[in-house]
N, C-alpha and C positions, 0 to 999 in steps of 0.2 A: 470245776476248773477246766478250761480248754487250752491245751498246749499246742502251739503252732510252730512249725519250722518254715521259714520263708527263705527260699533260695533265690538269690539275685545275682546279677552280673554287673558289679560295680555301680556306676551312677547312670546306667542306660535309662532311656525314657520309660520303657515298660517296667523296669525295676522300681523306678521312682513312683510310678502309678500304683504298682502293687503295694508298696510300703504305705502310700497314702490311704489305700483302701483298708489295709490292716489297722492303721491308726483310727480310721473311721469306725471299724468294727469294735475296737476297744472302747471308744467313747460312746458308741450307741448301745453296747451291751455290757455295761459294767458289772451287772449281776452274773454274767457268765464267767467272770474271773479269767479273761483271756490273757494268756502269757505267750509272748512271741520271742523266738530266737531267730535273728536274721543272720543268714550265712552267705557270705560272698563267695561264689564259686571260684573266683581267681585267687582267693586267700586261703581257702580251706578245701583242697582237693580230696582229702581223706573223707570228709563228710559227704562230698559229692559221690564218691564211690560207694560209701556205706549205705546211702539212701537212694542209690541208683537214679540220680538226677539226669534226665534226658534233655531238658530244656529249661530255660529261665524266662521269666520268673516261674517258680513252682512252689506251691504251698502244700505242706503235709500236715494233717491234723489227725490226732487220735481221738475219735469220738467214742461214745459208749457202745456203739454198734460196729464200728469198722474203722479202718484207716482210710482217710480221704486224701486224694491227690488232685489238686486243681492246678491247671497250667494257664499261663498268660497273665495279663495285667490286672485281673480280678475286678474289672469294672462292671461286670454283670452282677449287680448287687443281689438280685433275687437268686441267682444260681449259687453265689457264695454263701448266703445265709441259709438257703435250703440244704446245701451240701453239708453244712456244719450243724444242722439240726436246730437252728435258731428261729424263734418266732418272728413273724412279720411285725415291723414297727413303722 
């Protein structure tokens, strides 16, 4: 199972793009058991502080090796999947 925290800023363009990429990740890798919690920084400042969010969108993933933090709209598919330890498809 791969647990992801996606920090977004409302319905901003980059936030929408990041959500779309996470949805693509879920549908492309069903075997990975991807679970995502989307956190809007405007609605949940406590989690922003807790996870030290410095910009949005930001994705945090706990992998078997490390905690991965990715910033931006996540449109670099190769970077996203490699960082999460997922095979090429």
